[in-house]
N, C-alpha and C positions, 0 to 999 in steps of 0.2 A: 880105194880106201883112202881117207884123208890122213895126212901125217902132221902132228903137231910139233913145231919147232920147239927146241928146249926153252927159248926164251918165253914162250907162251904157256908152258906147262903150269906155273902157278896160276895163270888167269884161267885156264881150264879146269884146274882143280877147285877154283871159286865157283866156276860155272856147274860143276858137278855137284858141288855143296849146295849151291843155290837151288838147282833143279830139285835135288834130294829134299831140301827144306819146303820147296814149293809143293811137292807131292804131300808132304805131311800137313802142310797149311790146309790143303783142302780134306785130307783125311780128318783133321781136327774139326773143321766146319760140319763135315758130313756126319760126324760121330753125334754132334749135339743138336744141330739144327732140325726143325720140323716144317720149315717154310718151304713150300715147294718150289717157289722161284729161286731161292738160294741153293737148294737141292739140285735142281736142274743145271744151274749155273755152275756150280761146283763139280758136279760129275762131268760135264763137258771139258771144263778146264783141267781136271785131274787127268783126263785122258791125254790131253796136249802135253801136260807136263810129265807124265810117264813116257810119253813118246819122245821127248827132249833128253830125259834122263837116259833112255835106252840108246839114243843116237850118240850122246856123249861117251856113254861106256863102251861104245864100239871103237872109239878112236883114242880115248885116255886110258893108259895102261892101269890096272887096278892097284899097282904099287905107287901110283901118283895120286890116288884118292886122298882127300883130307883124312887125317888120323882121328879127326873129331866128328865123324859122320853120326855117331850116335847122339851127339850134342846138337847137331844141326836137325836131325829128326825130331828131338823134344822140343827144341825152340820153335821149329816149324809148327808142330802140332799145337802149341801153346798159342802161337801167333794166328792159328785159325780157330782155335776153340774159344779163346778170351772173347773176340769180338761178337761171337754168337750170343754170348751171355750179355753184352752191352746193347745189342740191337742189330736189326738187319742193315741199317746204313753203315753201321761200323765194319760189317763184313765187307761191303763194297768198297768202303774207304781204305781198309786193309789191302785189298787187292789193288785199288788204284795207287796207294803208296808203294806197294812192293814192286809193282810193274813200272811205275815211273823210275824207280832206282835201277830196275834191271834194264830198262831201255837205255839208260846213260852208261851203265856198266858194259853192255854190249857194244854200244857205239864207241866207246874208248877202245875197245879191242880192235873193231873195224878200222878206226883211225890209225891205230898203231901198225897196221900191216897194209894199209890201202895202197902205198906206192910200190909194194912187192908182187910184181905179177905171178911170181912162182906160188904166192899164197892165195890167189884168186878164188880156188874152190873152197878154201877155208874161211875166206871173207864171205863167200855166198852162204855158207853154212851158218856162220854166226848171224848173218843179215836175215836169214829166214827165221831162226830162233827169236830174234829181236822182234821182228814184225808179228809173230804170234803173240809175244808179250804185249806189244802195243796194242793189238786186238783186245787182249784181256783188259788192259787199262782203259781203252775207250768204253768197252761194255759195262765195266764196273762204274766208270763216270756217268754213263746213261742211266744206270739203275739208281744212283745217288741223287741225281738232279743237281744239288749244290751241296757243296761242303761246308758245314758249319764250324764254329771255333773248336769244339770238342773233337770233330772229325780230324780237323787240321792238327790239333795236339797229338791225337793218337797216331795220325800219319808221320808226324815228326819222329815219335817213339819208334814206329816201325822203321822208319828210313835209318835212324841212328843204329838201330840194331843190324841192318842190313850192312851199313858201312863197316860196323865192328866185325861182323862176320866174315866180309870179304878180307879185311885186313888180317885176321887170325887164319883163315883158311889158305891165303897164299903161302903161308909159311908152314902150317900144320896140316 
């Protein structure tokens, strides 16, 4: 079993909060969308995100979870629900924006521990999570084709929300 060193606990709290939010993004999409392509995409990705959440819960003690999980669930749900109303490409733009942020977030953690041989298994664990998220990002970009101005504005809003969520969940 992997053990998280104390200095990484705040980062894993954000990982747990983020994977919780991701699960609820897909639940928000699936509740409203009637587009089969989006339903298939979201169902597949929901399974991956639920798997990530389950794996993190195996190594992060429950008393270290964010105290604001209810908020991350609500905001995640809205982050999935709103783009369905805006249109199919906004759903994919949302996933592209979220996963672009998550890729960077996980890479920062990998970089923090890359020189510590005793944390090699933890580094491999984070790397696997990151590569799944990169796959999601690339699949979303394939579905969009090209981001337009409005998609980029929406993506910036999603990214800023992700940055804020990480800052808060590191502490709470």
